[in-house]
RODRENMI-825983 format. One record per residue (C-alpha): residue in three letters; x, z, y. Coordinates in steps of 0.02 Angstrom, whole numbers, padded with zeros to 5 digits, always signed. Last residue first. Layout:
BEGIN
alaXZY...
END
This chain:
BEGIN
unk-00174+00711+01326unk-00284+00670+01179unk-00266+00496+01105unk-00428+00399+01095unk-00481+00279+00957unk-00648+00189+00961unk-00623+00135+01142unk-00787+00101+01237unk-00876-00063+01199unk-01003+00024+01086unk-01058+00136+01228unk-01058+00322+01267unk-00937+00372+01132unk-00966+00519+01014unk-00829+00627+00940unk-00744+00636+00772unk-00592+00749+00760unk-00404+00750+00766unk-00238+00769+00675unk-00269+00905+00547unk-00107+00894+00449unk-00050+00843+00276unk+00109+00849+00173unk+00044+00837-00004unk+00103+00958-00136unk-00063+00948-00229unk-00087+01133-00191unk-00058+01095-00007unk-00189+00960-00017unk-00309+01085-00095unk-00281+01208+00048unk-00309+01070+00175unk-00471+01022+00088unk-00525+01205+00089unk-00490+01221+00275unk-00581+01060+00319unk-00738+01085+00214unk-00848+01169+00346unk-00790+01045+00479unk-00850+00900+00375unk-00717+00780+00312unk-00631+00624+00379unk-00477+00561+00288unk-00325+00469+00352unk-00192+00392+00240unk-00014+00339+00280unk+00023+00449+00429unk+00208+00445+00481unk+00192+00325+00627unk+00084+00205+00524unk+00160+00058+00616unk+00105-00090+00722unk-00037-00027+00832unk+00037+00147+00853unk+00206+00074+00900unk+00126-00047+01022unk+00038+00096+01111unk+00202+00192+01119unk+00292+00046+01202unk+00439-00027+01108unk+00607-00011+01196unk+00684-00087+01040unk+00813+00048+01007unk+00697+00186+01069unk+00540+00139+00975unk+00632+00086+00818unk+00731+00248+00813unk+00578+00356+00844unk+00489+00265+00704unk+00634+00292+00584unk+00647+00476+00633unk+00477+00525+00561unk+00339+00574+00685unk+00307+00761+00668unk+00122+00798+00663unk-00008+00874+00780unk+00072+00809+00939unk-00024+00644+00933unk-00192+00735+00941unk-00313+00596+00894unk-00493+00584+00956unk-00591+00470+00841unk-00744+00379+00907unk-00925+00362+00860unk-01063+00259+00940unk-01031+00094+00852unk-01011+00182+00683unk-00833+00210+00623unk-00746+00153+00464unk-00661-00006+00528unk-00623+00080+00693unk-00479+00175+00610unk-00385+00019+00555unk-00357-00077+00717unk-00291+00056+00836unk-00209+00170+00710unk-00091+00042+00634unk-00140-00141+00643unk-00057-00180+00477unk-00080-00030+00362unk-00151+00143+00389unk-00270+00164+00242unk-00424+00246+00317unk-00544+00358+00221unk-00718+00414+00275unk-00844+00548+00232unk-00746+00632+00095unk-00870+00753+00021unk-00773+00881-00078unk-00756+00939-00258unk-00721+00790-00371unk-00678+00678-00224unk-00524+00783-00185unk-00443+00746-00353unk-00485+00561-00339unk-00404+00559-00166unk-00243+00639-00226unk-00231+00529-00381unk-00252+00370-00279unk-00135+00404-00134unk+00009+00287-00180unk+00151+00304-00055unk+00244+00145-00008unk+00419+00130-00077unk+00575+00175+00023unk+00654+00004+00051unk+00672+00025+00239unk+00760+00192+00232unk+00877+00155+00088unk+00922-00014+00162unk+00957+00058+00335unk+01074+00184+00258unk+01044+00371+00253unk+01027+00526+00362unk+00900+00436+00471unk+00970+00490+00640unk+01146+00473+00568unk+01120+00289+00524unk+01231+00223+00384unk+01241+00034+00395unk+01213-00056+00229unk+01086-00181+00295unk+01186-00206+00453unk+01134-00130+00618unk+01145-00230+00779unk+01020-00128+00880unk+00926-00278+00953unk+00945-00402+00809unk+00955-00297+00650unk+00857-00140+00694unk+00737-00211+00824unk+00700-00380+00746unk+00692-00304+00572unk+00568-00170+00627unk+00461-00298+00719unk+00445-00413+00568unk+00435-00259+00457unk+00276-00191+00535unk+00191-00152+00371unk+00245-00111+00195unk+00271+00079+00192unk+00363+00115+00356unk+00407+00291+00302unk+00347+00396+00156unk+00177+00423+00235unk+00100+00591+00273unk-00083+00630+00245unk-00186+00640+00406unk-00344+00743+00418unk-00485+00705+00540unk-00618+00840+00557unk-00802+00806+00584unk-00869+00870+00750unk-00983+00722+00785unk-01040+00645+00622unk-00973+00535+00483unk-01100+00486+00351unk-01083+00297+00369unk-00894+00304+00349unk-00893+00192+00196unk-00853+00303+00047unk-00953+00241-00102unk-01014+00386-00208unk-01198+00335-00221unk-01151+00165-00294unk-01035+00244-00422unk-00859+00176-00400unk-00753+00049-00491unk-00586-00033-00458unk-00514-00208-00464unk-00340-00262-00412unk-00247-00415-00352unk-00064-00430-00307unk+00048-00550-00214unk+00235-00573-00216unk+00356-00698-00142unk+00527-00753-00203unk+00691-00810-00130unk+00860-00834-00215unk+00848-01021-00252unk+00757-01066-00091unk+00569-01071-00093unk+00455-01222-00073unk+00575-01355-00135unk+00591-01271-00303unk+00427-01184-00348unk+00448-01079-00505unk+00284-00988-00535unk+00259-00820-00619unk+00079-00773-00648unk-00006-00610-00692unk-00096-00510-00822unk-00172-00346-00877unk-00074-00216-00779unk-00183-00065-00812unk-00230+00063-00680unk-00187+00247-00668unk-00118+00234-00490unk+00052+00305-00538unk+00053+00201-00697unk+00011+00045-00597unk+00151+00081-00473unk+00277+00102-00614unk+00216-00061-00691unk+00242-00155-00529unk+00416-00079-00513unk+00459-00133-00691unk+00396-00305-00641unk+00525-00316-00502unk+00664-00264-00622unk+00605-00395-00747unk+00604-00528-00612unk+00785-00485-00570unk+00837-00501-00751unk+00742-00663-00777unk+00803-00751-00620unk+00671-00885-00598unk+00721-01016-00470unk+00632-01048-00305unk+00511-00908-00331unk+00326-00867-00340unk+00267-00700-00410unk+00085-00660-00439unk+00024-00491-00500unk-00134-00431-00585unk-00207-00255-00581unk-00336-00156-00676unk-00451-00007-00660unk-00422+00070-00488unk-00543+00213-00454unk-00653+00163-00308unk-00690+00289-00170unk-00698+00149-00042unk-00531+00208+00028unk-00470+00206-00152unk-00472+00017-00164unk-00364-00009-00010unk-00236+00115-00077unk-00241+00018-00241unk-00190-00146-00160unk-00049-00095-00043unk+00016+00027-00172unk+00029-00104-00309unk+00139-00217-00204unk+00244-00074-00137unk+00280-00016-00315unk+00338-00194-00352unk+00459-00185-00206unk+00542-00032-00280unk+00670-00104-00402unk+00719-00258-00303unk+00881-00218-00214unk+00988-00366-00160unk+01005-00275+00006unk+00969-00431+00109unk+00842-00496-00016unk+00751-00329-00021unk+00750-00327+00170unk+00673-00501+00173unk+00541-00442+00050unk+00484-00314+00179unk+00425-00474+00262unk+00252-00457+00190unk+00213-00341+00045unk+00063-00431-00028unk-00124-00402-00037unk-00282-00419-00140unk-00431-00304-00157unk-00582-00284-00269unk-00724-00158-00287unk-00842-00155-00436unk-00999-00051-00412unk-01062+00054-00557unk-01241+00121-00557unk-01258+00261-00684unk-01079+00258-00747unk-00986+00315-00903unk-01096+00212-01018unk-01042+00058-00920unk-00876+00059-01011unk-00800-00091-00923unk-00710-00197-01052unk-00552-00276-00981unk-00482-00447-01025unk-00334-00533-00944unk-00333-00723-00932unk-00246-00875-01006unk-00162-00773-01139unk+00017-00708-01138unk-00017-00526-01104unk-00104-00411-01226unk-00276-00396-01303unk-00425-00300-01236unk-00393-00166-01105unk-00528-00031-01098unk-00417+00100-01181unk-00293+00089-01035unk-00123+00003-01037unk+00015+00033-00910unk+00157+00054-01037unk+00100-00107-01122unk+00158-00206-00969unk+00335-00140-00987unk+00331-00171-01174unk+00283-00353-01148unk+00407-00381-01006unk+00550-00466-01098unk+00440-00587-01195unk+00357-00648-01036unk+00527-00669-00954unk+00600-00767-01100unk+00451-00885-01095unk+00480-00910-00908unk+00664-00943-00938unk+00621-01073-01070unk+00502-01157-00947unk+00646-01186-00824unk+00581-01275-00669unk+00712-01353-00554unk+00680-01540-00569unk+00815-01553-00704unk+00720-01417-00798unk+00563-01525-00795unk+00666-01661-00880unk+00746-01824-00826unk+00811-01961-00941unk+00950-02070-00871
END
């Protein structure tokens, strides 16, 4: 008996078919700086240094966590690629970096070409929304590591920012205003807890219609992560954004301190925005403490920005013009000692 790679579970012909099927999808994300197409050993991108005085490259990598489990349960894969891009480019933009290019990695037990194409279409849609080029990726069949119908995703992106335009929180001062831009739901964090509450504790099925949500569990949980790149770039043209915080894993408690000096703190007014129903449902159905909710989920605020008090009203007006749902949710204050809490919720 003669064995082949296909007999071992890896279908090279399917991988070739997939690359051929996605060429036009990838091309739809192209930028003028992209050199060549997909299919080579690496992606090439020419940075036009003439457009910058002192360019700094910024990189980020991420995945979408156990939100993938929900996609498997619903057999719905058209938005998970948007999540992948969003998690990376939103981390780039908090430094003030315009995303330039993106690469994706998909590992699976067995390559389903049609499903992989749908996933890649989502990646391309996210790249177009962020204005970055999809210049390469890797698709790996790994039988024995993943079951036949499972896959995992990871993404990597590079952006650029002028050295004197980097947003790092170093210019925040007492009295600065904290603005929260609304999320579209859970985004791509906290799904291990969300799944445990909704499916195990509350007993919902993936296709259950939930009156409090006004839609099915699948539709709620698979709502794609918001991409904030264009909004932030627009604001950067005319306003000083002193700090930006992408509310991901760790929620408010762990992410906000990353941009604060040791003697600064953020005072949050939790009544300044309407917490979306999905978070209220998870909190009540799972008897999850409020502190745990704010450490696990974004609670309806996907991106936080800190601006000077003099700019706050104009920034809010611009956000309204950009059709963003945003609220002033707090302010920067001083803290007596570095060991004091960096995030305080007003009574």
